[in-house]
C-alpha positions as CSV (number, residue, x, y, z in Angstrom):
1,M,-25.8,6.6,64.4
2,P,-28.5,8.1,61.7
3,A,-31.9,6.5,61.8
4,D,-35.5,7.1,60.5
5,I,-37.7,9.6,61.5
6,P,-41.5,9.8,61.5
7,G,-42.9,11.6,58.7
8,A,-39.9,10.6,56.1
9,P,-41.2,7.2,54.6
10,G,-38.9,4.3,54.4
11,T,-35.5,3.6,56.2
12,A,-32.1,4.7,55.6
13,A,-28.9,3.2,56.7
14,S,-26.1,5.1,58.4
15,R,-22.9,5.7,56.4
16,R,-21.2,8.6,58.0
17,A,-17.9,9.2,60.0
18,A,-18.2,9.6,63.7
19,S,-16.0,12.9,64.3
20,P,-16.0,16.5,62.7
21,A,-14.3,17.1,59.5
22,P,-10.5,17.6,59.8
23,T,-8.9,21.0,59.6
24,S,-5.6,20.2,58.7
25,S,-4.0,21.6,55.4
26,G,-3.2,18.2,53.9
27,P,-3.1,14.4,54.7
28,A,0.2,13.0,56.2
29,P,2.1,10.7,53.9
30,D,0.7,7.3,53.4
31,P,3.3,4.6,54.3
32,S,0.9,2.2,51.9
33,D,1.8,4.3,49.0
34,A,5.0,2.7,48.5
35,P,6.9,1.6,45.3
36,G,6.2,-1.9,44.0
37,R,2.6,-2.3,45.5
38,V,0.1,-3.4,43.1
39,P,-2.8,-0.7,42.6
40,L,-6.2,-1.6,43.6
41,S,-9.1,0.3,42.5
42,V,-12.8,-0.2,43.6
43,L,-15.8,0.4,41.4
44,A,-19.4,1.0,42.8
45,T,-22.7,1.5,40.8
46,I,-26.3,0.9,41.0
47,D,-26.7,-0.5,37.6
48,P,-25.1,-4.1,36.7
49,V,-25.2,-3.4,33.1
50,L,-22.9,-0.2,33.4
51,R,-20.7,-2.3,36.0
52,D,-20.2,-5.1,33.6
53,T,-19.7,-2.8,30.5
54,A,-16.9,-0.9,32.6
55,V,-15.3,-4.3,33.6
56,F,-15.2,-5.6,30.1
57,G,-13.6,-2.5,28.8
58,L,-10.7,-2.2,31.3
59,V,-9.6,-5.8,31.0
60,T,-9.7,-5.9,27.4
61,D,-7.8,-2.6,27.2
62,T,-5.2,-3.9,29.7
63,P,-3.7,-7.4,29.4
64,R,-2.1,-7.6,32.7
65,S,-5.2,-6.5,34.6
66,V,-7.7,-8.6,36.7
67,V,-11.0,-7.9,38.2
68,L,-12.9,-9.5,41.3
69,R,-16.5,-9.1,40.8
70,H,-18.7,-9.8,43.9
71,D,-22.5,-10.3,43.9
72,I,-24.2,-11.3,47.3
73,Q,-27.1,-13.7,46.8
74,A,-29.1,-13.1,49.9
75,E,-31.7,-15.7,49.7
76,D,-29.3,-18.8,50.0
77,G,-26.4,-16.7,52.0
78,T,-23.9,-17.3,49.3
79,L,-21.4,-14.9,47.3
80,R,-20.8,-15.3,43.9
81,R,-17.1,-14.6,43.1
82,L,-15.9,-13.9,39.7
83,V,-12.5,-13.2,38.7
84,V,-11.9,-12.0,35.0
85,D,-9.0,-10.9,33.0
86,A,-8.3,-10.4,29.3
87,S,-8.2,-14.0,28.5
88,G,-11.8,-14.4,30.0
89,V,-13.0,-15.9,33.2
90,V,-10.5,-17.1,35.5
91,E,-12.7,-18.2,38.3
92,D,-16.4,-18.5,38.9
93,T,-17.3,-19.9,42.4
94,L,-20.2,-19.8,44.9
95,V,-18.8,-19.1,48.4
96,D,-20.8,-19.5,51.6
97,L,-21.0,-16.6,54.0
98,E,-21.4,-16.4,57.5
99,H,-24.1,-13.5,56.9
100,A,-24.7,-12.5,53.6
101,C,-24.0,-8.8,54.0
102,L,-21.4,-6.6,52.4
103,S,-18.9,-6.5,55.6
104,C,-18.7,-10.1,55.6
105,A,-18.2,-10.4,51.9
106,V,-15.2,-8.0,52.1
107,R,-13.7,-9.5,55.3
108,E,-14.2,-13.4,54.3
109,D,-13.7,-13.3,50.5
110,A,-12.5,-10.2,49.1
111,I,-9.5,-9.5,51.2
112,P,-8.0,-13.1,50.9
113,T,-8.9,-13.2,47.2
114,L,-7.3,-9.8,46.4
115,R,-4.1,-10.9,48.5
116,D,-4.0,-13.9,46.3
117,L,-4.3,-12.0,42.9
118,A,-1.7,-9.6,44.0
119,R,0.7,-12.5,44.6
120,D,0.0,-14.6,41.8
121,G,2.5,-12.6,39.2
122,R,0.1,-12.6,36.2
123,W,-1.4,-9.0,36.9
124,D,0.0,-5.7,37.7
125,Q,-3.3,-3.9,38.3
126,V,-6.4,-5.0,40.1
127,L,-10.1,-3.8,40.3
128,L,-12.6,-4.8,42.9
129,A,-16.2,-4.2,41.2
130,L,-18.6,-4.2,44.4
131,P,-22.1,-5.8,44.4
132,V,-24.4,-3.5,42.7
133,S,-26.0,-1.0,45.2
134,A,-23.0,-1.4,47.6
135,E,-21.6,1.8,49.2
136,P,-17.9,2.2,48.7
137,L,-17.1,4.1,51.8
138,P,-17.1,1.3,54.4
139,V,-15.2,-1.0,51.7
140,A,-12.6,1.7,51.2
141,R,-12.2,2.0,54.9
142,A,-11.7,-1.7,55.3
143,L,-9.3,-1.9,52.3
144,G,-7.4,0.8,53.5
145,G,-6.6,-0.5,56.8
146,A,-5.7,-3.9,55.1
147,T,-3.3,-2.2,52.7
148,R,-1.2,-0.5,55.4
149,P,2.2,-2.1,56.1
150,G,2.0,-5.4,57.8
151,G,-1.9,-5.7,56.9
152,A,-3.3,-8.5,55.0
153,L,-3.0,-6.6,51.7
154,D,0.1,-4.8,52.1
155,G,1.3,-5.9,48.5
156,L,-1.4,-3.6,47.3
157,R,-2.4,0.0,47.6
158,L,-5.8,1.7,47.2
159,A,-5.7,3.7,43.9
160,T,-9.0,5.0,42.8
161,V,-12.6,4.7,43.9
162,L,-14.9,5.4,41.0
163,T,-18.5,5.0,40.1
164,V,-20.3,4.8,36.8
165,V,-23.8,6.6,36.3
166,D,-26.0,7.1,33.6
167,L,-27.0,10.8,33.0
168,A,-30.2,10.1,31.7
169,T,-31.6,8.3,34.9
170,V,-29.7,10.1,37.7
171,E,-32.6,12.5,38.2
172,T,-35.0,9.7,38.8
173,D,-32.6,7.3,40.4
174,L,-31.7,10.2,43.1
175,L,-35.0,12.1,43.6
176,D,-37.5,9.5,43.1
177,D,-38.7,7.2,46.1
178,D,-37.7,3.8,44.4
179,L,-36.5,1.2,46.8
180,L,-33.7,-1.1,46.0
181,E,-35.8,-4.1,46.8
182,E,-38.4,-3.0,44.2
183,R,-35.5,-3.2,41.4
184,G,-34.3,-6.4,42.8
185,L,-31.0,-4.9,43.8
186,A,-31.2,-5.1,47.8
187,L,-28.1,-6.7,49.2
188,T,-30.0,-8.6,51.9
189,A,-33.6,-9.2,52.7
190,A,-33.5,-6.3,55.4
191,D,-32.3,-3.9,52.8
192,H,-34.9,-1.3,52.8
193,R,-32.5,1.5,51.3
194,S,-33.9,3.7,48.7
195,V,-32.1,3.8,45.1
196,G,-31.3,7.8,45.8
197,E,-29.6,7.0,49.0
198,V,-27.2,4.8,47.6
199,L,-26.8,6.7,44.3
200,A,-25.9,9.7,46.6
201,A,-23.4,7.8,48.6
202,Q,-21.6,6.4,45.5
203,V,-21.0,9.8,43.6
204,E,-20.5,12.1,46.8
205,H,-17.5,9.4,47.7
206,A,-16.0,8.7,44.4
207,D,-12.5,9.9,43.4
208,L,-13.6,9.5,39.7
209,V,-17.4,9.8,38.5
210,V,-17.7,8.3,35.0
211,T,-21.0,9.1,32.9
212,T,-22.7,7.8,29.9
213,G,-25.6,9.2,28.1
214,A,-24.1,12.6,28.0
215,P,-26.9,15.2,26.6
216,T,-26.9,15.9,23.0
217,P,-28.4,18.8,21.1
218,A,-32.1,18.3,19.5
219,I,-30.6,20.2,16.5
220,V,-27.2,20.4,15.4
221,S,-26.4,23.7,14.1
222,G,-24.2,24.4,11.3
223,P,-23.6,26.7,8.2
224,G,-27.0,27.0,6.5
225,T,-29.9,25.1,7.5
226,P,-29.8,23.3,10.8
227,T,-29.5,19.6,10.5
228,R,-31.3,16.9,12.7
229,R,-29.5,14.1,14.4
230,P,-29.7,10.9,12.1
231,L,-32.1,8.4,13.3
232,P,-31.5,4.8,14.3
233,D,-32.2,2.0,11.8
234,G,-35.8,1.4,11.2
235,A,-36.9,4.7,12.0
236,S,-37.5,6.1,8.5
237,H,-41.4,6.3,8.5
238,P,-42.4,9.9,9.3
239,G,-44.5,8.9,12.2
240,A,-41.5,6.7,13.5
241,S,-39.2,9.5,12.8
242,A,-41.1,12.0,15.2
243,A,-41.5,9.5,18.0
244,V,-38.0,8.6,18.0
245,R,-37.1,12.4,17.9
246,A,-39.3,13.1,20.8
247,T,-37.8,10.2,22.7
248,Q,-34.2,11.4,22.1
249,D,-35.0,14.8,23.1
250,R,-36.7,13.7,26.3
251,R,-33.6,11.7,27.0
252,S,-31.4,14.3,26.3
253,A,-33.2,16.7,28.7
254,S,-33.1,14.0,31.4
255,A,-29.3,13.9,30.9
256,R,-28.7,17.6,30.9
257,T,-30.4,17.5,34.5
258,G,-28.4,14.5,35.4
259,S,-25.4,16.2,34.5
260,G,-26.1,19.1,36.7
261,L,-27.1,17.0,39.6
262,V,-23.8,14.8,39.2
263,D,-21.7,18.1,39.3
264,R,-23.5,19.4,42.3
265,L,-23.0,16.2,44.3
266,R,-19.5,14.9,43.4
267,A,-16.7,15.7,45.7
268,D,-14.5,18.6,45.5
269,G,-11.2,17.4,44.1
270,S,-12.9,14.4,42.2
271,T,-12.7,13.9,38.4
272,R,-15.6,13.7,36.1
273,L,-15.0,11.6,33.0
274,D,-17.8,11.6,30.1
275,G,-17.9,8.2,28.2
276,L,-16.9,4.6,29.3
277,D,-14.7,4.6,26.1
278,G,-12.0,6.9,27.8
279,L,-11.7,4.8,30.9
280,R,-8.4,3.2,31.4
281,F,-6.7,1.0,33.9
282,A,-3.6,3.0,33.7
283,D,-5.2,6.2,34.7
284,L,-7.0,4.5,37.7
285,S,-3.8,3.2,38.7
286,A,-1.8,6.2,38.4
287,A,-3.9,7.9,41.2
288,T,-3.8,7.4,45.1
289,H,-7.1,7.3,47.1
290,D,-6.7,9.9,49.9
291,A,-8.4,8.1,52.7
292,T,-8.4,11.4,55.1
293,L,-9.8,13.5,52.3
294,A,-12.6,10.9,51.7
295,E,-13.6,10.8,55.3
296,R,-13.9,14.4,55.2
297,R,-16.0,14.9,52.4
298,A,-18.3,11.9,53.5
299,H,-19.0,13.6,56.7
300,P,-21.9,15.6,57.0
301,F,-20.4,18.6,58.5
302,G,-18.6,19.2,55.3
303,A,-21.5,18.8,53.0
304,R,-20.6,20.5,49.7
305,A,-22.9,23.4,48.5
306,V,-22.8,24.7,44.8
307,V,-25.4,27.3,45.8
308,G,-27.6,28.8,43.2
309,Q,-29.6,27.5,40.0
310,D,-28.4,26.7,36.7
311,E,-30.9,27.3,34.0
312,E,-29.4,25.1,31.4
313,T,-29.6,21.9,33.5
314,G,-32.6,23.2,35.6
315,T,-30.6,22.0,39.0
316,W,-30.1,24.1,41.9
317,T,-28.6,23.9,45.5
318,L,-29.9,25.8,48.6
319,E,-27.7,26.3,51.8
320,L,-29.5,27.0,55.0
321,S,-27.6,27.8,58.2
322,S,-27.8,29.1,61.7
323,D,-25.9,29.1,64.8
324,L,-29.3,28.4,66.5
325,P,-30.6,24.8,67.3
326,F,-33.6,23.1,66.3
327,D,-36.5,23.0,68.6
328,P,-37.0,19.3,69.6
329,Q,-40.7,19.3,69.4
330,R,-41.0,21.5,66.2
331,L,-38.6,19.3,64.5
332,L,-40.4,16.0,65.4
333,H,-43.8,17.6,64.3
334,Q,-42.6,19.5,61.1
335,V,-40.0,17.2,59.6
336,R,-41.8,16.4,56.7
337,R,-41.5,20.1,55.5
338,L,-37.5,19.8,55.5
339,G,-37.3,16.0,55.0
340,T,-39.4,15.0,52.3
341,G,-39.7,15.4,48.5
342,R,-37.6,15.2,45.5
343,L,-34.7,16.5,47.3
344,R,-31.0,15.4,48.0
345,S,-30.3,17.0,51.5
346,R,-27.2,16.8,53.9
347,G,-26.0,18.6,56.9
348,V,-25.7,18.9,60.7
349,F,-27.7,20.2,63.4
350,W,-27.8,20.5,67.1
351,V,-30.5,20.6,69.8
352,P,-30.6,22.5,73.1
353,N,-31.4,19.7,75.3
354,R,-27.9,18.0,74.1
355,P,-25.7,21.0,73.2
356,D,-22.4,19.1,72.7
357,S,-24.1,16.4,70.2
358,M,-23.3,16.9,66.6
359,C,-26.3,15.2,64.9
360,A,-26.2,14.4,61.0
361,W,-29.2,15.0,58.7
362,D,-29.1,12.8,55.6
363,G,-32.0,12.5,52.8
364,A,-32.4,11.2,49.4
365,G,-35.0,9.3,47.5
366,G,-37.7,10.1,49.8
367,Q,-36.0,8.9,52.8
368,L,-34.4,10.8,55.7
369,S,-32.3,9.9,58.3
370,I,-30.8,11.7,61.5
371,G,-28.5,10.4,64.1
372,E,-25.5,11.4,66.6
373,V,-22.3,11.3,64.8
374,G,-20.0,12.6,67.9
375,T,-19.6,16.1,69.6
376,W,-18.7,19.3,68.4
377,E,-15.1,19.0,70.1
378,D,-13.8,22.6,69.6
379,L,-16.2,23.9,67.0
380,A,-19.3,26.1,67.5
381,P,-22.4,24.3,67.3
382,R,-24.2,25.0,64.1
383,T,-27.3,23.9,62.2
384,R,-26.5,23.8,58.5
385,L,-28.4,21.7,55.8
386,V,-27.6,21.7,52.0
387,F,-30.6,20.9,49.7
388,T,-30.2,20.1,46.1
389,G,-33.2,19.4,43.4
390,A,-34.2,19.8,39.9
391,A,-36.3,22.2,38.1
392,D,-39.8,20.6,39.2
393,S,-38.9,21.2,42.9
394,A,-37.1,24.8,42.3
395,G,-40.6,26.5,43.8
396,D,-40.0,24.6,47.1
397,R,-37.2,26.8,48.1
398,D,-39.2,29.2,49.8
399,E,-41.1,26.7,51.8
400,L,-37.8,25.1,52.9
401,R,-36.6,28.4,54.1
402,A,-39.7,29.3,56.1
403,A,-39.7,25.7,57.5
404,F,-36.0,26.2,58.5
405,T,-36.9,29.2,60.2
406,E,-39.7,28.1,62.1
407,I,-38.3,24.8,63.2
408,L,-35.2,26.7,64.8
409,A,-35.4,27.6,68.4
410,T,-35.6,31.4,68.8
411,R,-33.0,33.6,70.5
412,E,-35.4,34.2,73.3
413,E,-35.9,30.5,73.8
414,V,-32.1,29.8,74.3
415,A,-31.3,32.8,76.2
416,D,-31.4,30.8,79.4
417,G,-28.8,28.7,78.2
418,G,-31.3,25.8,77.3
419,L,-32.9,25.4,80.9
420,R,-36.5,25.6,79.6
421,W,-35.9,22.0,78.0
422,L,-34.6,20.6,81.5
423,G,-37.2,18.0,82.7
424,R,-39.0,17.7,79.3
425,E,-39.4,14.5,77.7
426,D,-36.5,13.9,75.1
427,V,-38.7,13.3,72.1
428,L,-35.8,12.7,69.8
429,A,-34.4,9.9,71.9
430,P,-35.6,7.3,69.5
431,W,-33.5,8.5,66.7
432,L,-30.6,10.3,68.6
433,G,-30.1,7.6,71.0
434,A,-30.1,8.0,75.0
435,R,-29.0,11.2,76.6
436,T,-26.1,11.0,78.8
437,D,-24.5,13.4,81.0
438,A,-21.7,13.8,78.2
439,V,-24.1,15.0,75.8
């Protein structure tokens, strides 16, 4: 599984599937999507205020809806279970967990509680609001299995996986090197993930990305003389007026960048909704989460590449690809050139001393993880990395191209089928695992 590599500060948890992306034309019919099942949606965020605002709006808009909200309190090994509907708080309970982790929370509490809510009869639609900074993919996998016929949640069906983001903070959250623990958002004492890692996972997996803080123009143009935006109350002093406008303009510029980053990261087939005021339970429940498609887009082999630069948002994406492998020694010694900086990077690569192994590349928030994610099976091995950044890193693209080319093995080096690497130390074993005859 992916693991940290030297030269890229911090740690990063693995979260990817273990086989190449499916190539079928469409998913098989899902027997869990049967009439009469209660629709269940899943909400993941990195912002507790956005999470609670979304929950409040959803339950007050739909009387026969209910939300199960989880918060893990790692310091004492407990889980706070909060159940709310349009009438207010239905239940607020602390639950002891075997381990204060997300998988235990889902297995020990979410599944039995969701089953009870679906059977209660008071509610027709259910939302699971995950602990802040939880990644939705492993939860969706667990719930997908439980909602199959004969499963513990066979009275429910998985409807929509969604996330809510503030466009004005997306660039900082995704590309800076803040850790969850520095913001008080770590799920456990050993949770050293970066904020960017989690945000990327939430946006890339979501069926629906809801945004707030949409950019507004600094000047509203109309007939005649342009008109400035109205200022907030208490900002009528000329000095305050200039300061407030400057703050608004900076936030608007950040929101434009954040908007571009969201559209580059979110999955093909996903939906973007601007504004929490348009979020409706009925729309969530009308959809059906496609687990096969979700696994495909989560797999690094299928990393999405919206190549090019957008001058309006200042965002860009660079795709680098080759049929050649990375030279293990050069990768180890030069990884900082590709794996650090204010970038989101994803993809796959291979190395000549284990030619059957598909290796994942996953970077965000100043952290990088690599690891084996299965074999190439019938696919031709390939090295393909997708980098996404903002305007301040646009000049790094030439360096990324140069580093990628220099770290690749040459055609002369691989002409003997990889024999030159036989007997050499496997320098990537601490991150890719022990090499076997199969790989």
